[in-house]
DODRENTI-915665 format. One record per residue: residue number from 1; z, x, y of N, C-alpha, C in turn; residue in three letters. Coordinates in steps of 0.1 Angstrom, whole numbers, plus 5000, padded with zeros to 4 digits. Layout:
N
{NUM, {Z, X, Y}, {Z, X, Y}, {Z, X, Y}, "Ala"}
...
***
This chain:
279
{1, {2852, 1503, 2667}, {2848, 1512, 2657}, {2851, 1502, 2643}, "Met"}
{2, {2863, 1498, 2641}, {2866, 1489, 2630}, {2856, 1476, 2627}, "Leu"}
{3, {2853, 1469, 2640}, {2845, 1460, 2638}, {2828, 1465, 2636}, "Tyr"}
{4, {2823, 1477, 2641}, {2814, 1480, 2638}, {2810, 1484, 2620}, "Thr"}
{5, {2822, 1489, 2616}, {2821, 1494, 2603}, {2819, 1481, 2595}, "Leu"}
{6, {2828, 1469, 2599}, {2828, 1460, 2593}, {2815, 1451, 2594}, "Met"}
{7, {2808, 1447, 2607}, {2794, 1447, 2611}, {2785, 1455, 2598}, "Gly"}
{8, {2785, 1465, 2597}, {2778, 1473, 2589}, {2779, 1472, 2571}, "Gly"}
{9, {2791, 1468, 2571}, {2794, 1465, 2553}, {2787, 1450, 2551}, "Val"}
{10, {2790, 1440, 2565}, {2785, 1426, 2561}, {2768, 1428, 2560}, "Ala"}
{11, {2760, 1436, 2569}, {2747, 1434, 2570}, {2742, 1443, 2555}, "His"}
{12, {2748, 1452, 2552}, {2741, 1457, 2533}, {2746, 1448, 2526}, "His"}
{13, {2760, 1439, 2526}, {2760, 1430, 2516}, {2749, 1420, 2515}, "Thr"}
{14, {2748, 1413, 2529}, {2737, 1404, 2530}, {2722, 1412, 2522}, "Leu"}
{15, {2719, 1422, 2523}, {2707, 1426, 2520}, {2708, 1427, 2503}, "His"}
{16, {2720, 1435, 2502}, {2722, 1433, 2486}, {2721, 1421, 2477}, "Leu"}
{17, {2725, 1409, 2485}, {2726, 1397, 2479}, {2714, 1390, 2480}, "Thr"}
{18, {2702, 1393, 2489}, {2690, 1389, 2491}, {2682, 1396, 2480}, "Glu"}
{19, {2685, 1408, 2475}, {2677, 1417, 2468}, {2683, 1412, 2452}, "Ala"}
{20, {2695, 1407, 2449}, {2697, 1403, 2438}, {2689, 1389, 2436}, "Phe"}
{21, {2688, 1379, 2444}, {2682, 1368, 2441}, {2669, 1371, 2440}, "Trp"}
{22, {2662, 1378, 2449}, {2648, 1381, 2445}, {2646, 1388, 2432}, "Leu"}
{23, {2653, 1397, 2430}, {2652, 1402, 2414}, {2654, 1390, 2403}, "Thr"}
{24, {2664, 1382, 2404}, {2665, 1372, 2397}, {2653, 1360, 2397}, "Ala"}
{25, {2648, 1359, 2409}, {2638, 1348, 2409}, {2628, 1355, 2401}, "Ala"}
{26, {2624, 1369, 2403}, {2611, 1374, 2396}, {2616, 1374, 2383}, "Ala"}
{27, {2627, 1373, 2377}, {2629, 1373, 2362}, {2626, 1360, 2360}, "Arg"}
{28, {2630, 1349, 2364}, {2629, 1334, 2359}, {2614, 1335, 2360}, "Trp"}
{29, {2608, 1338, 2370}, {2590, 1335, 2372}, {2585, 1340, 2361}, "Glu"}
{30, {2587, 1354, 2356}, {2582, 1357, 2344}, {2582, 1350, 2332}, "Glu"}
{31, {2594, 1342, 2330}, {2596, 1337, 2320}, {2592, 1320, 2320}, "Thr"}
{32, {2593, 1316, 2333}, {2592, 1300, 2334}, {2587, 1298, 2349}, "Asp"}
{33, {2573, 1302, 2352}, {2568, 1301, 2365}, {2572, 1288, 2372}, "Pro"}
{34, {2569, 1286, 2384}, {2570, 1273, 2388}, {2558, 1266, 2392}, "Leu"}
{35, {2546, 1274, 2386}, {2535, 1272, 2390}, {2529, 1258, 2383}, "Glu"}
{36, {2528, 1248, 2391}, {2522, 1234, 2390}, {2532, 1226, 2386}, "Arg"}
{37, {2545, 1229, 2385}, {2558, 1222, 2385}, {2560, 1209, 2396}, "Ser"}
{38, {2560, 1200, 2390}, {2559, 1184, 2400}, {2577, 1186, 2404}, "Arg"}
{39, {2577, 1185, 2420}, {2589, 1185, 2425}, {2590, 1175, 2434}, "Ile"}
{40, {2601, 1163, 2431}, {2602, 1155, 2443}, {2612, 1156, 2453}, "Leu"}
{41, {2608, 1157, 2463}, {2617, 1159, 2477}, {2620, 1142, 2481}, "Leu"}
{42, {2635, 1141, 2482}, {2637, 1129, 2490}, {2643, 1134, 2500}, "Leu"}
{43, {2641, 1129, 2513}, {2646, 1136, 2525}, {2645, 1124, 2533}, "Ser"}
{44, {2657, 1115, 2539}, {2659, 1104, 2543}, {2655, 1108, 2558}, "Glu"}
{45, {2661, 1118, 2564}, {2656, 1124, 2578}, {2644, 1132, 2575}, "Lys"}
{46, {2632, 1123, 2577}, {2618, 1128, 2575}, {2615, 1140, 2581}, "Gly"}
{47, {2623, 1145, 2590}, {2614, 1158, 2599}, {2617, 1168, 2590}, "Asp"}
{48, {2629, 1171, 2580}, {2627, 1181, 2573}, {2622, 1182, 2562}, "Ala"}
{49, {2609, 1173, 2557}, {2606, 1174, 2547}, {2592, 1181, 2547}, "Ala"}
{50, {2583, 1183, 2560}, {2569, 1189, 2557}, {2574, 1203, 2556}, "Pro"}
{51, {2583, 1210, 2563}, {2590, 1223, 2561}, {2592, 1225, 2547}, "Ala"}
{52, {2597, 1218, 2540}, {2606, 1220, 2526}, {2592, 1219, 2518}, "Met"}
{53, {2582, 1209, 2518}, {2573, 1207, 2508}, {2561, 1220, 2512}, "Val"}
{54, {2561, 1223, 2524}, {2554, 1236, 2527}, {2558, 1250, 2517}, "Ser"}
{55, {2574, 1252, 2518}, {2578, 1262, 2510}, {2576, 1258, 2496}, "Arg"}
{56, {2579, 1248, 2489}, {2577, 1241, 2477}, {2562, 1250, 2473}, "Leu"}
{57, {2549, 1245, 2481}, {2537, 1248, 2477}, {2538, 1264, 2477}, "Arg"}
{58, {2543, 1270, 2486}, {2542, 1285, 2483}, {2547, 1290, 2471}, "Arg"}
{59, {2558, 1286, 2464}, {2559, 1288, 2451}, {2552, 1285, 2440}, "Phe"}
{60, {2540, 1278, 2443}, {2530, 1272, 2434}, {2538, 1258, 2427}, "Gly"}
{61, {2542, 1252, 2434}, {2547, 1240, 2429}, {2537, 1227, 2431}, "Ala"}
{62, {2541, 1215, 2430}, {2533, 1203, 2432}, {2541, 1193, 2438}, "Leu"}
{63, {2545, 1195, 2452}, {2556, 1187, 2455}, {2552, 1175, 2460}, "Pro"}
{64, {2559, 1164, 2461}, {2557, 1150, 2468}, {2572, 1150, 2474}, "Arg"}
{65, {2569, 1141, 2488}, {2581, 1136, 2492}, {2579, 1124, 2499}, "Ser"}
{66, {2597, 1118, 2498}, {2597, 1106, 2503}, {2608, 1104, 2509}, "Val"}
{67, {2610, 1094, 2518}, {2622, 1091, 2528}, {2629, 1082, 2523}, "Ser"}
{68, {2626, 1073, 2513}, {2637, 1063, 2505}, {2638, 1063, 2492}, "Ala"}
{69, {2650, 1058, 2490}, {2655, 1058, 2476}, {2647, 1051, 2467}, "Arg"}
{70, {2644, 1039, 2469}, {2635, 1029, 2462}, {2621, 1037, 2457}, "Asp"}
{71, {2619, 1042, 2468}, {2603, 1049, 2464}, {2609, 1061, 2454}, "Ala"}
{72, {2618, 1068, 2456}, {2624, 1082, 2450}, {2623, 1076, 2432}, "Ala"}
{73, {2628, 1064, 2431}, {2634, 1059, 2423}, {2618, 1053, 2410}, "Thr"}
{74, {2610, 1048, 2421}, {2598, 1046, 2414}, {2587, 1057, 2411}, "Leu"}
{75, {2589, 1066, 2418}, {2581, 1079, 2413}, {2589, 1087, 2402}, "Leu"}
{76, {2602, 1085, 2399}, {2609, 1093, 2387}, {2604, 1084, 2377}, "Val"}
{77, {2603, 1071, 2377}, {2599, 1062, 2368}, {2582, 1068, 2364}, "Gln"}
{78, {2575, 1067, 2372}, {2559, 1066, 2370}, {2554, 1082, 2371}, "Arg"}
{79, {2559, 1090, 2378}, {2556, 1101, 2383}, {2561, 1114, 2373}, "Trp"}
{80, {2572, 1110, 2368}, {2580, 1119, 2358}, {2582, 1133, 2365}, "His"}
{81, {2587, 1136, 2376}, {2594, 1150, 2381}, {2599, 1156, 2373}, "Pro"}
{82, {2598, 1171, 2373}, {2608, 1182, 2366}, {2618, 1182, 2374}, "Gln"}
{83, {2618, 1179, 2388}, {2628, 1183, 2394}, {2629, 1178, 2407}, "Leu"}
{84, {2643, 1172, 2410}, {2645, 1163, 2422}, {2654, 1171, 2432}, "Leu"}
{85, {2650, 1172, 2447}, {2655, 1178, 2457}, {2658, 1168, 2467}, "Val"}
{86, {2673, 1165, 2470}, {2677, 1159, 2479}, {2682, 1169, 2493}, "Ile"}
{87, {2674, 1168, 2507}, {2675, 1174, 2514}, {2675, 1168, 2529}, "Ser"}
{88, {2681, 1163, 2536}, {2698, 1168, 2535}, {2705, 1158, 2528}, "Pro"}
{89, {2714, 1162, 2518}, {2728, 1153, 2513}, {2734, 1147, 2520}, "Trp"}
{90, {2735, 1135, 2519}, {2747, 1129, 2524}, {2756, 1121, 2515}, "Ser"}
{91, {2768, 1117, 2520}, {2777, 1112, 2508}, {2773, 1099, 2502}, "Asn"}
{92, {2763, 1093, 2510}, {2760, 1078, 2506}, {2751, 1079, 2494}, "Ala"}
{93, {2743, 1093, 2491}, {2736, 1095, 2480}, {2743, 1096, 2468}, "Met"}
{94, {2758, 1095, 2467}, {2764, 1097, 2455}, {2763, 1086, 2443}, "Gly"}
{95, {2765, 1074, 2449}, {2761, 1060, 2440}, {2750, 1063, 2436}, "Ala"}
{96, {2738, 1063, 2443}, {2725, 1062, 2438}, {2722, 1073, 2429}, "Trp"}
{97, {2726, 1084, 2430}, {2723, 1093, 2422}, {2730, 1090, 2406}, "Cys"}
{98, {2738, 1088, 2406}, {2748, 1084, 2395}, {2741, 1072, 2387}, "Lys"}
{99, {2736, 1062, 2395}, {2726, 1051, 2391}, {2713, 1058, 2386}, "Gly"}
{100, {2706, 1069, 2390}, {2696, 1072, 2387}, {2700, 1080, 2374}, "Leu"}
{101, {2710, 1090, 2371}, {2714, 1097, 2357}, {2716, 1088, 2350}, "Cys"}
{102, {2719, 1077, 2351}, {2723, 1065, 2338}, {2712, 1061, 2334}, "Ser"}
{103, {2697, 1061, 2341}, {2687, 1055, 2335}, {2681, 1065, 2324}, "Arg"}
{104, {2674, 1059, 2316}, {2664, 1069, 2305}, {2657, 1080, 2312}, "Ala"}
{105, {2649, 1075, 2322}, {2641, 1086, 2331}, {2648, 1096, 2340}, "Glu"}
{106, {2662, 1093, 2341}, {2666, 1102, 2350}, {2677, 1110, 2344}, "Gly"}
{107, {2678, 1108, 2332}, {2692, 1114, 2323}, {2690, 1127, 2323}, "Met"}
{108, {2677, 1134, 2322}, {2677, 1147, 2321}, {2669, 1153, 2331}, "Asn"}
{109, {2670, 1146, 2341}, {2663, 1151, 2354}, {2672, 1162, 2363}, "Leu"}
{110, {2672, 1173, 2365}, {2678, 1181, 2371}, {2677, 1179, 2387}, "Pro"}
{111, {2691, 1178, 2394}, {2691, 1177, 2410}, {2695, 1185, 2416}, "Ile"}
{112, {2689, 1189, 2428}, {2692, 1200, 2435}, {2698, 1195, 2450}, "Leu"}
{113, {2707, 1195, 2455}, {2712, 1189, 2468}, {2715, 1203, 2478}, "Ala"}
{114, {2706, 1199, 2490}, {2708, 1208, 2498}, {2716, 1202, 2512}, "Ile"}
{115, {2729, 1204, 2515}, {2733, 1203, 2529}, {2742, 1213, 2537}, "Gly"}
{116, {2746, 1208, 2545}, {2753, 1215, 2556}, {2765, 1224, 2551}, "Pro"}
{117, {2764, 1235, 2555}, {2773, 1245, 2552}, {2788, 1246, 2559}, "Gly"}
{118, {2798, 1252, 2550}, {2813, 1250, 2558}, {2820, 1235, 2556}, "Gly"}
{119, {2813, 1231, 2544}, {2819, 1218, 2540}, {2820, 1214, 2527}, "Asn"}
{120, {2835, 1222, 2520}, {2835, 1221, 2504}, {2834, 1207, 2499}, "Glu"}
{121, {2841, 1195, 2509}, {2845, 1184, 2503}, {2828, 1178, 2501}, "Asp"}
{122, {2817, 1180, 2508}, {2807, 1175, 2509}, {2799, 1181, 2495}, "Met"}
{123, {2800, 1195, 2492}, {2795, 1201, 2480}, {2802, 1195, 2468}, "Ala"}
{124, {2817, 1195, 2468}, {2821, 1185, 2455}, {2817, 1175, 2453}, "Met"}
{125, {2814, 1168, 2465}, {2810, 1154, 2463}, {2797, 1149, 2457}, "Met"}
{126, {2788, 1162, 2459}, {2774, 1163, 2457}, {2773, 1166, 2440}, "Ala"}
{127, {2782, 1174, 2437}, {2781, 1179, 2423}, {2792, 1168, 2414}, "Leu"}
{128, {2799, 1158, 2422}, {2804, 1151, 2413}, {2792, 1136, 2414}, "Asp"}
{129, {2785, 1137, 2423}, {2777, 1125, 2426}, {2764, 1125, 2413}, "Gly"}
{130, {2762, 1139, 2407}, {2751, 1139, 2399}, {2743, 1155, 2400}, "Gly"}
{131, {2743, 1157, 2413}, {2737, 1170, 2416}, {2740, 1182, 2403}, "Ala"}
{132, {2733, 1189, 2402}, {2734, 1202, 2390}, {2738, 1215, 2401}, "Asp"}
{133, {2732, 1214, 2414}, {2735, 1226, 2422}, {2736, 1220, 2438}, "Ala"}
{134, {2744, 1227, 2444}, {2743, 1226, 2458}, {2741, 1238, 2467}, "Tyr"}
{135, {2730, 1236, 2477}, {2726, 1249, 2484}, {2730, 1244, 2500}, "Leu"}
{136, {2737, 1257, 2510}, {2737, 1251, 2520}, {2728, 1256, 2531}, "Thr"}
{137, {2722, 1249, 2542}, {2713, 1252, 2550}, {2719, 1262, 2562}, "Gln"}
{138, {2713, 1268, 2566}, {2697, 1273, 2560}, {2698, 1281, 2547}, "Pro"}
{139, {2688, 1282, 2539}, {2685, 1285, 2526}, {2674, 1296, 2527}, "Val"}
{140, {2674, 1306, 2520}, {2663, 1314, 2522}, {2654, 1312, 2513}, "Ser"}
{141, {2645, 1316, 2513}, {2633, 1315, 2501}, {2636, 1320, 2489}, "Asp"}
{142, {2642, 1331, 2489}, {2647, 1341, 2475}, {2657, 1331, 2469}, "Thr"}
{143, {2668, 1326, 2475}, {2676, 1320, 2468}, {2671, 1307, 2467}, "Leu"}
{144, {2664, 1299, 2473}, {2660, 1288, 2470}, {2649, 1288, 2458}, "Leu"}
{145, {2641, 1297, 2457}, {2633, 1300, 2445}, {2642, 1303, 2431}, "Leu"}
{146, {2653, 1313, 2432}, {2661, 1316, 2420}, {2666, 1301, 2416}, "Ala"}
{147, {2672, 1292, 2424}, {2679, 1281, 2421}, {2670, 1273, 2415}, "Gln"}
{148, {2658, 1272, 2421}, {2648, 1260, 2416}, {2644, 1268, 2400}, "Ile"}
{149, {2642, 1279, 2401}, {2636, 1286, 2388}, {2650, 1282, 2377}, "Ser"}
{150, {2662, 1285, 2379}, {2672, 1283, 2370}, {2673, 1270, 2365}, "Ala"}
{151, {2675, 1260, 2374}, {2673, 1245, 2367}, {2661, 1240, 2362}, "Leu"}
{152, {2649, 1244, 2365}, {2637, 1243, 2357}, {2641, 1250, 2340}, "Leu"}
{153, {2644, 1261, 2344}, {2647, 1267, 2330}, {2656, 1261, 2320}, "Lys"}
{154, {2670, 1259, 2328}, {2678, 1251, 2320}, {2674, 1241, 2313}, "Arg"}
{155, {2667, 1230, 2321}, {2663, 1218, 2317}, {2647, 1219, 2315}, "Asn"}
{156, {2648, 1224, 2305}, {2632, 1228, 2300}, {2626, 1215, 2296}, "Ser"}
{157, {2616, 1211, 2302}, {2607, 1199, 2301}, {2600, 1195, 2291}, "His"}
{158, {2600, 1185, 2285}, {2591, 1182, 2273}, {2578, 1187, 2273}, "Trp"}
{159, {2571, 1189, 2285}, {2562, 1189, 2287}, {2555, 1202, 2281}, "Glu"}
{160, {2565, 1210, 2283}, {2563, 1225, 2279}, {2564, 1229, 2269}, "Gln"}
{161, {2569, 1219, 2257}, {2574, 1223, 2242}, {2561, 1224, 2234}, "Val"}
{162, {2561, 1232, 2225}, {2551, 1230, 2215}, {2553, 1221, 2203}, "Val"}
{163, {2547, 1213, 2201}, {2550, 1203, 2191}, {2543, 1207, 2177}, "Ala"}
{164, {2548, 1204, 2167}, {2542, 1205, 2153}, {2539, 1221, 2146}, "Gly"}
{165, {2533, 1217, 2137}, {2529, 1233, 2130}, {2514, 1231, 2127}, "Gln"}
{166, {2507, 1245, 2128}, {2498, 1248, 2126}, {2488, 1239, 2113}, "Met"}
{167, {2498, 1240, 2103}, {2490, 1235, 2091}, {2487, 1220, 2091}, "Glu"}
{168, {2493, 1212, 2097}, {2494, 1198, 2099}, {2489, 1192, 2112}, "Ile"}
{169, {2498, 1195, 2121}, {2493, 1190, 2134}, {2502, 1202, 2146}, "Leu"}
{170, {2495, 1204, 2158}, {2500, 1213, 2165}, {2497, 1211, 2180}, "Gln"}
{171, {2507, 1206, 2188}, {2500, 1201, 2202}, {2506, 1212, 2211}, "Val"}
{172, {2496, 1216, 2215}, {2502, 1231, 2225}, {2501, 1230, 2239}, "Asn"}
{173, {2511, 1225, 2248}, {2507, 1222, 2263}, {2506, 1235, 2270}, "Pro"}
{174, {2507, 1243, 2265}, {2505, 1259, 2271}, {2491, 1260, 2273}, "Arg"}
{175, {2484, 1258, 2261}, {2468, 1265, 2261}, {2459, 1248, 2261}, "Thr"}
{176, {2467, 1236, 2261}, {2460, 1223, 2262}, {2453, 1222, 2251}, "His"}
{177, {2457, 1226, 2239}, {2446, 1227, 2228}, {2453, 1217, 2217}, "Arg"}
{178, {2447, 1210, 2208}, {2453, 1204, 2197}, {2448, 1207, 2184}, "Val"}
{179, {2453, 1208, 2173}, {2449, 1212, 2160}, {2455, 1200, 2151}, "Trp"}
{180, {2444, 1195, 2141}, {2448, 1186, 2133}, {2443, 1192, 2119}, "Val"}
{181, {2454, 1193, 2109}, {2446, 1199, 2096}, {2440, 1213, 2099}, "Arg"}
{182, {2445, 1220, 2107}, {2438, 1232, 2109}, {2426, 1232, 2119}, "Gly"}
{183, {2423, 1222, 2123}, {2410, 1220, 2130}, {2407, 1213, 2143}, "Gln"}
{184, {2406, 1221, 2154}, {2408, 1216, 2165}, {2400, 1204, 2171}, "Glu"}
{185, {2407, 1195, 2180}, {2401, 1182, 2184}, {2401, 1183, 2198}, "Ile"}
{186, {2392, 1177, 2205}, {2395, 1179, 2218}, {2398, 1165, 2222}, "Arg"}
{187, {2410, 1162, 2233}, {2412, 1150, 2237}, {2413, 1151, 2253}, "Leu"}
{188, {2411, 1140, 2261}, {2411, 1138, 2276}, {2429, 1141, 2281}, "Ser"}
{189, {2429, 1144, 2294}, {2444, 1147, 2296}, {2455, 1135, 2293}, "Arg"}
{190, {2449, 1126, 2293}, {2455, 1115, 2294}, {2461, 1114, 2278}, "Arg"}
{191, {2450, 1115, 2270}, {2451, 1112, 2256}, {2462, 1124, 2250}, "Leu"}
{192, {2458, 1134, 2256}, {2468, 1147, 2251}, {2482, 1146, 2254}, "Phe"}
{193, {2485, 1139, 2263}, {2501, 1136, 2267}, {2506, 1125, 2257}, "Arg"}
{194, {2497, 1115, 2256}, {2501, 1106, 2248}, {2504, 1112, 2233}, "Leu"}
{195, {2495, 1117, 2228}, {2498, 1126, 2212}, {2508, 1137, 2213}, "Leu"}
{196, {2512, 1143, 2224}, {2521, 1152, 2225}, {2533, 1145, 2228}, "His"}
{197, {2536, 1136, 2235}, {2547, 1129, 2234}, {2554, 1123, 2220}, "Tyr"}
{198, {2543, 1116, 2214}, {2544, 1109, 2200}, {2548, 1120, 2190}, "Leu"}
{199, {2541, 1131, 2192}, {2544, 1143, 2183}, {2560, 1149, 2183}, "Ala"}
{200, {2562, 1150, 2195}, {2578, 1155, 2197}, {2588, 1146, 2194}, "Leu"}
{201, {2583, 1130, 2188}, {2591, 1121, 2183}, {2588, 1113, 2172}, "His"}
{202, {2585, 1121, 2163}, {2578, 1113, 2152}, {2588, 1103, 2144}, "Pro"}
{203, {2584, 1094, 2144}, {2589, 1083, 2134}, {2595, 1073, 2143}, "Asp"}
{204, {2596, 1077, 2159}, {2600, 1067, 2170}, {2591, 1056, 2173}, "Gln"}
{205, {2594, 1045, 2175}, {2586, 1034, 2182}, {2587, 1032, 2194}, "Thr"}
{206, {2578, 1032, 2204}, {2579, 1030, 2216}, {2571, 1019, 2222}, "Phe"}
{207, {2575, 1011, 2230}, {2570, 1002, 2235}, {2558, 1003, 2243}, "Ser"}
{208, {2549, 0995, 2241}, {2537, 0994, 2253}, {2541, 0996, 2269}, "Ala"}
{209, {2551, 0992, 2273}, {2557, 0996, 2285}, {2562, 1006, 2289}, "Arg"}
{210, {2566, 1014, 2276}, {2571, 1028, 2280}, {2561, 1035, 2280}, "His"}
{211, {2551, 1033, 2272}, {2541, 1042, 2271}, {2531, 1041, 2285}, "Ile"}
{212, {2529, 1028, 2291}, {2523, 1024, 2304}, {2531, 1035, 2309}, "Ala"}
{213, {2542, 1033, 2312}, {2550, 1044, 2321}, {2548, 1059, 2322}, "Ser"}
{214, {2548, 1065, 2307}, {2544, 1078, 2304}, {2530, 1080, 2309}, "Leu"}
{215, {2522, 1071, 2309}, {2506, 1077, 2312}, {2504, 1075, 2325}, "Leu"}
{216, {2513, 1068, 2332}, {2509, 1067, 2348}, {2513, 1079, 2352}, "Ser"}
{217, {2506, 1084, 2364}, {2509, 1099, 2372}, {2512, 1096, 2387}, "Asp"}
{218, {2517, 1085, 2391}, {2523, 1081, 2403}, {2510, 1078, 2413}, "Gly"}
{219, {2498, 1079, 2409}, {2487, 1075, 2418}, {2476, 1066, 2411}, "Ser"}
{220, {2475, 1067, 2397}, {2470, 1059, 2390}, {2476, 1051, 2379}, "Lys"}
{221, {2479, 1040, 2380}, {2489, 1034, 2372}, {2484, 1028, 2359}, "Phe"}
{222, {2489, 1027, 2349}, {2484, 1022, 2336}, {2491, 1010, 2335}, "Ile"}
{223, {2482, 0998, 2332}, {2486, 0982, 2326}, {2491, 0985, 2311}, "Gln"}
{224, {2501, 0976, 2311}, {2505, 0974, 2296}, {2495, 0970, 2287}, "Glu"}
{225, {2488, 0961, 2295}, {2476, 0954, 2286}, {2466, 0965, 2282}, "Asn"}
{226, {2464, 0979, 2288}, {2456, 0986, 2283}, {2459, 0999, 2276}, "Ser"}
{227, {2472, 0996, 2273}, {2479, 1008, 2262}, {2473, 1004, 2249}, "Val"}
{228, {2468, 0993, 2244}, {2460, 0991, 2232}, {2448, 0999, 2230}, "Ala"}
{229, {2440, 0998, 2242}, {2427, 1004, 2244}, {2430, 1022, 2245}, "Ala"}
{230, {2439, 1026, 2248}, {2443, 1042, 2249}, {2448, 1045, 2234}, "Gln"}
{231, {2456, 1036, 2225}, {2459, 1038, 2216}, {2446, 1041, 2208}, "Ile"}
{232, {2441, 1029, 2207}, {2425, 1028, 2199}, {2419, 1042, 2202}, "His"}
{233, {2417, 1047, 2212}, {2411, 1059, 2216}, {2414, 1073, 2208}, "Arg"}
{234, {2429, 1073, 2209}, {2436, 1083, 2203}, {2434, 1083, 2187}, "Leu"}
{235, {2435, 1070, 2182}, {2433, 1069, 2169}, {2423, 1074, 2162}, "Arg"}
{236, {2411, 1068, 2172}, {2394, 1074, 2166}, {2394, 1088, 2166}, "Lys"}
{237, {2400, 1093, 2177}, {2400, 1110, 2179}, {2405, 1116, 2167}, "Ala"}
{238, {2418, 1110, 2161}, {2423, 1116, 2153}, {2417, 1113, 2137}, "Leu"}
{239, {2408, 1103, 2140}, {2401, 1100, 2123}, {2392, 1109, 2124}, "Asp"}
{240, {2387, 1115, 2131}, {2377, 1126, 2129}, {2382, 1138, 2122}, "Thr"}
{241, {2395, 1136, 2120}, {2403, 1147, 2110}, {2407, 1139, 2101}, "Arg"}
{242, {2406, 1128, 2096}, {2410, 1118, 2085}, {2423, 1113, 2088}, "His"}
{243, {2430, 1115, 2100}, {2443, 1116, 2107}, {2448, 1102, 2114}, "Ala"}
{244, {2438, 1091, 2113}, {2440, 1079, 2122}, {2449, 1071, 2118}, "Gly"}
{245, {2454, 1070, 2106}, {2463, 1064, 2098}, {2476, 1071, 2105}, "Glu"}
{246, {2478, 1078, 2109}, {2492, 1086, 2114}, {2495, 1079, 2123}, "Trp"}
{247, {2488, 1072, 2134}, {2492, 1067, 2145}, {2492, 1050, 2140}, "Leu"}
{248, {2505, 1043, 2140}, {2506, 1033, 2133}, {2511, 1023, 2146}, "Glu"}
{249, {2507, 1010, 2143}, {2512, 0998, 2153}, {2521, 0988, 2147}, "Thr"}
{250, {2532, 0988, 2154}, {2545, 0980, 2149}, {2544, 0969, 2157}, "Ala"}
{251, {2538, 0959, 2153}, {2532, 0947, 2161}, {2544, 0939, 2161}, "His"}
{252, {2545, 0934, 2176}, {2556, 0931, 2181}, {2566, 0941, 2187}, "Gly"}
{253, {2566, 0954, 2185}, {2574, 0963, 2187}, {2569, 0974, 2196}, "Phe"}
{254, {2557, 0979, 2192}, {2552, 0990, 2200}, {2540, 1002, 2188}, "Gly"}
{255, {2542, 1014, 2190}, {2536, 1023, 2183}, {2543, 1035, 2179}, "Tyr"}
{256, {2542, 1042, 2170}, {2546, 1054, 2168}, {2537, 1062, 2161}, "Arg"}
{257, {2543, 1075, 2155}, {2533, 1083, 2150}, {2542, 1087, 2139}, "Leu"}
{258, {2533, 1085, 2127}, {2541, 1089, 2112}, {2536, 1100, 2108}, "Thr"}
{259, {2538, 1112, 2106}, {2531, 1121, 2098}, {2535, 1121, 2081}, "Leu"}
{260, {2524, 1129, 2075}, {2526, 1129, 2059}, {2539, 1133, 2056}, "Pro"}
{261, {2550, 1125, 2051}, {2563, 1129, 2045}, {2563, 1145, 2043}, "Pro"}
{262, {2557, 1150, 2031}, {2560, 1163, 2027}, {2557, 1174, 2043}, "Ala"}
{263, {2549, 1169, 2052}, {2545, 1179, 2059}, {2550, 1176, 2074}, "Glu"}
{264, {2560, 1169, 2077}, {2564, 1167, 2089}, {2567, 1180, 2098}, "Lys"}
{265, {2563, 1182, 2110}, {2566, 1194, 2118}, {2583, 1195, 2122}, "Pro"}
{266, {2585, 1208, 2120}, {2600, 1212, 2125}, {2599, 1212, 2141}, "Ala"}
{267, {2603, 1203, 2147}, {2602, 1203, 2161}, {2618, 1210, 2166}, "Asn"}
{268, {2619, 1211, 2178}, {2631, 1216, 2183}, {2638, 1202, 2187}, "Pro"}
{269, {2654, 1203, 2187}, {2659, 1191, 2189}, {2658, 1184, 2202}, "Ala"}
{270, {2650, 1173, 2202}, {2648, 1170, 2217}, {2652, 1154, 2217}, "Ile"}
{271, {2662, 1152, 2223}, {2667, 1135, 2223}, {2659, 1128, 2226}, "Pro"}
{272, {2655, 1116, 2222}, {2643, 1106, 2224}, {2649, 1100, 2236}, "Pro"}
{273, {2642, 1094, 2247}, {2647, 1086, 2257}, {2650, 1071, 2251}, "Pro"}
{274, {2659, 1066, 2256}, {2666, 1052, 2252}, {2655, 1040, 2258}, "Gln"}
{275, {2648, 1040, 2266}, {2643, 1031, 2273}, {2630, 1028, 2265}, "Asp"}
{276, {2629, 1016, 2259}, {2616, 1016, 2253}, {2616, 1021, 2240}, "Gly"}
{277, {2626, 1027, 2235}, {2623, 1038, 2219}, {2633, 1027, 2211}, "Cys"}
{278, {2629, 1025, 2199}, {2635, 1017, 2188}, {2639, 1027, 2178}, "Leu"}
{279, {2649, 1029, 2175}, {2656, 1033, 2164}, {2649, 1033, 2151}, "Ser"}
***
């Protein structure tokens, strides 16, 4: 009878836990949905990748999977994922994760490690190695969704931040619209991304190499020698609102967006990346 009672308590506890995470997931989704979030999956045991990719797609994300750390590093540099999932975690990942987190492109990248249960030492090594959270296998959809949502929420990606003020310049990534001096201008996806990034870091100078990496999306790579053409197109678009001079060329160093001194937008504090950025 005692075992029956204990089994009933455990059963109800499990359902209450699932209900809690489901509620948490719904609450996170209302404020920060996973729709079209770029999630990179590193699975050195490739047999686990298809199932995880399928689960992430059901959440509305845009997952990509690789089976090698070098390939993951390259995609972090060029595809700019919003979350890195490592499944399954192994202790050999620790040094690689620390190296990735020390680079500019990986400094603010949240990492979720998934590994076997019943091994607290492995979980601690994952967290010490740079992972922001550790889940044990098998993990339910509700728990996985809640944890991913929490990491994305806590590590708000720069692409989700509105830049500027309506009076002078506003770049809104949620509506994909740009206003210059109160009038809307139309930009291609690539030019929108470039202006948005520069508007978040006014007066910061970025090298052609850094901008090329920013504009590459993992499938279409931008060469450094074509950055000048992208800058020219953006300057021409801004010039339709007499703002072309805001986009400056620092010869031998790179490019920067300098707004009128008396009207600089009050952006949220966003630490600029170290690579390719000159103070």
